[in-house]
N, C-alpha and C positions, 0 to 999 in steps of 0.2 A: 844816256850818260850826259847829254848836253842840255838837260833840263835843269832849270834853277832848283836847288834843293833836292837833287836827285837822290842822294843817300837817305834823306829824311822820308821822301816819298816811297822809296823801296821798303823802308822799315814799316811805314804805315800800311802798305799793301800786304806785307807779310803778316802783320798783326791781324788784319782783316781776314786773310785766308785761314788763319789758325783760330779765329774767334768762334767760340761755341755759343755765344750769347747773340740771339737773333736781333734783339733790340739795338744793341751796340753796333752790330754789323750793318743793319739797315740805316742807322744814323750816319755811319761812315759813308755809305753810298750817297745818301741825300746831301750830306755836308760837302761832298766833293762833286756834286752834280753828275753822278754816274747814273745813266739811264739804262744801259745795256751791258751785258757781259758776254763776250764771245769765247767759246771753248772749242778748240780744235782737237782732233784725234791726237792722243798722247800729249796733251797740253800740260805744261808745267803747273798750271793751277790745280789740276786734279792730282798730280804727283805729290803736291803738298798735302793732299788729303781733302781738298775742297770738293764738296759734293753739291753742286748747284741744284740738282733735281730735288734735294732734300731740304732746301732752304725755303722757309715760308714766305720770304719777301721777294722771291724770284718766280717768274712765269716763263716757261719755255715757249718761244714764239717761232722758232725755226729749228729743224733737225733734218739733215740729209744723210745721217749716218757717219759722216766724216767731220761735220761741224755742227755745233748747237749755239743758238743765241737765246739768252735769257733777258727778259725785261724786268726791271725793278718795279715792283708794285707801287 
């Protein structure tokens, strides 16, 4: 909450999580220089319905059962 433009950034992330268009989602990640996505057990990302394993622009690079890390292609 102490980040400049916090409310706008939260809105942008929420749009990304709900985005069904892979091209637009990939552009969001690139435009924001996001290289990795970390997903923990019971993560809020997945509770929003985000399924990183199904995203064509992500590659799983780590999985220990409790946490997963995906790299943006």
